[in-house]
Every structure is written in C-alpha cells, then in structure tokens.
C-alpha positions, 0 to 999 in steps of 0.5 A: 500500500502506498504512502497515504498523503498527509491529512493536513500540511506538515507542521511549521517549526513554530514554538508557539503551537499548542497541543489543541491545534496540533494533534500528535503526529503518527506514522504506522509501518506494517506490511499488512494494509488491513493492520495499517487501516485498523491501527489508523482507525484505533489511533484516530478514534482519539481526537488528539492523534492523527496518522500522518503516514501509513507505509508498508516497509522500512525504506518507505518510512525513511522516505516519509520522514523527509517530508513529514514531521512525526512524533511517534512511529509504530513499527512492525518487526517482520516485513518484506523489504526493509524490516523493522530491526533494519529500519530502527537505527536508520529512523532514529538517526534520521529523526532523533526526536522520534519515539518508536514503538515496536509491534510484533506477535507474541512469540518467544522469538519476537520477544527476544527481538523486541528486547533487542530493539529496546537496546537499540533505541526503541522507546517501547513495544506492544504485542499485536492483538488478535483480530477480534481485539483489533476490531473491537474495543478494549485493552489493546486500544487503551494501551496503544493510545496511552503509549502513543500520546505519552511518547508523543509529548516526550518527543515534542518537548525534546527540542531535537533537530531533524532533517526536512529535505536538505535543510535542518529545521528546529523541531517545533516545541509543543508546551503541555497544557499549562501556563507558559513559563509557569515554574514547576513546584519544588519537590520535597525530599524526605529526611530519613536515616538510611538503614540496611534494607532486608528487601529491595523492591523495584517497579518500572514500565516504559524504558524499564528494561534498559533502566533495570540493566543499568541499576542492577549491574551495581547490585552484584554481590548484595545480600538482599533478595530483589523483587521486580514488577516490570510492565510486560506481557507473558513470554517477555518477562521470562526473557527479561529475566534471562537478559538480566542474569546474563548482563548483570551476573545475578541469578534471576528468574520469574517468580513462582507461586509458593517459592521462598525468597533467597538472598542475592537473587532477583525475582520478576513478576510474570507477565499478566500476573500480580506478584505479592509476598506473604509469610514473615520477614525471616521467611517470605514467600512469593504469591502469584494471582490473577486478580483484576488489573490495578492502574490498568496493569497486570502485573502491577507495582502497587500490590507488590509494594503493599504486600512487601511493606506489610512484611518488611516494614522499615526494612525495605527499599523501594525503587521506582524507575521510568514508566508512564502512569502512576503505578507504584505511587500508592504502594510506595505510600504504604512503604513510607508509612511503614517506615521504608525508603523510596528512591525515584529516577529523575525526570531528565534520565527517564524515558517517561517520568510518569511513575517516578514523577508520581512518587516524587511529586507525592513527597514520598522519596528519600532521594531522586537520582539520575539513572546512572547514580541509583545503582552506586547510591544503593550498593554503597550508601544504603546497602553499605557495600565496600567501595 
C-alpha cells in the first residue's frame, strides 16, 4: 500500500503551537494494509492523534520522514523489504526526536527481538492483538493510545533537530497544557536515616528494561533478595529475566507461586500476573494471582509494594524507575508509612517520568537520582557495600 498523503500540511517549526491545534503526529509501518487501516482507525478514534503516514516497509518510512514531521512511529518487526530491526537505527538517526514503538506477535522469538530493539533505541513495544481485539474495543486500544500520546509529548518537548529535505529545521516545541513559563513546584525530599534494607523492591514500565540493566549491574554481590514488577506481557518477562542474569551476573528468574525468597537473587513478576509476598520477614514467600488489573496493569507495582511493606516494614527499599502512569505511587505510600525508603529516577534520565514523577511529586522519596547514580547510591550508601 502506498504512502497515504498527509491529512493536513506538515507542521511549521513554530514554538508557539499548542497541543489543541496540533494533534500528535503518527506514522504506522506494517506490511499488512488491513493492520495499517485498523491501527489508523484505533489511533484516530482519539481526537488528539492523527496518522500522518501509513507505509508498508522500512525504506518507505525513511522516505516519509523527509517530508513529514512525526512524533511517534509504530513499527512492525517482520516485513518484506526493509524490516523493522533494519529500519530502527536508520529512523532514529534520521529523526532523533522520534519515539518508536515496536509491534510484533507474541512469540518467544519476537520477544527476544523486541528486547533487542529496546537496546537499540526503541522507546517501547506492544504485542499485536488478535483480530477480534483489533476490531473491537478494549485493552489493546487503551494501551496503544496511552503509549502513543505519552511518547508523543516526550518527543515534542525534546527540542531535537531533524532533517526536512536538505535543510535542518528546529523541531517545533509543543508546551503541555499549562501556563507558559509557569515554574514547576519544588519537590520535597524526605529526611530519613538510611538503614540496611532486608528487601529491595523495584517497579518500572516504559524504558524499564534498559533502566533495570543499568541499576542492577551495581547490585552484584548484595545480600538482599530483589523483587521486580516490570510492565510486560507473558513470554517477555521470562526473557527479561534471562537478559538480566546474563548482563548483570545475578541469578534471576520469574517468580513462582509458593517459592521462598533467597538472598542475592532477583525475582520478576510474570507477565499478566500480580506478584505479592506473604509469610514473615525471616521467611517470605512469593504469591502469584490473577486478580483484576490495578492502574490498568497486570502485573502491577502497587500490590507488590503493599504486600512487601506489610512484611518488611522499615526494612525495605523501594525503587521506582521510568514508566508512564502512576503505578507504584500508592504502594510506595504504604512503604513510607511503614517506615521504608523510596528512591525515584529523575525526570531528565527517564524515558517517561510518569511513575517516578508520581512518587516524587507525592513527597514520598528519600532521594531522586539520575539513572546512572541509583545503582552506586544503593550498593554503597544504603546497602553499605565496600567501595
């Protein structure tokens, strides 16, 4: 299917454009004309989104970037001609401000490829749903619209430059729907005496896999068990655990129902399953359940944090990394009320400052740190690992 002509002229590089006048500008790249049409219909059901270009393979996407300003590209992995993995680095090089969401069917092979795409610079991924889910309404529609809108706002505020034809122009800056030049409220940091935790609990979502690799590589040799909820579908979480073990040198696997926590190991909440704890601080046990999603998520960070706080009280550390939404905020509130400590990733180093921003703005954090400083801070200052 040929490139669809733009539904309105390319956006001018005007810093005074406003969100209401300039919808998020999306490109859909998939070899199936049917899928492209369905995705376009789903995305444009939200008035804040316009699909500017719809193409069938990577080279066509690169050509489209020469004439269209794009915020987010929804990129299929498997396509004839130039496939998604070949196109990904070329698209990022051509338009550094663009955020790319990879799509694929949910297989182990495609999950492996999707994680590799994140390492190469993709911002997020989404599993292709069944034909029934594509033609109806439900979780897939909510998920892709939410991700596209959140990442489009990040792309619009990054201030990168991109090429249109042979001329560089400044990417237009779209201000959020707040008063221009309005100062951000100061973030309050809790004054807290650091104590060695008996448990480390981590929550993450968009941008989380790469953030986890960066943080956890500093945790090798720490005595605490580590529990993680990363928003991911089934199959992906098992592969993420394998990648963490290989890259960080720490035993890591999906949590299993009834499994006791062991010091120095990492446990990942399985996709589509909440992971909580029961038992005592001396003998904590993993519990898995299929209770309803929280914050539209399963697994969700909140139930993991709540259950851990009840058992470990002031002997736990919570870390909230990059991710959209506010999953983890209420759970961390209970952690703080129980005497535990919360650390959040800072805005500048987050792919999306939703989850860490929520705990930071709620005044729950004892520290708000750049991604590269979280691991060293925990391993040396809190866990008191020798330098």
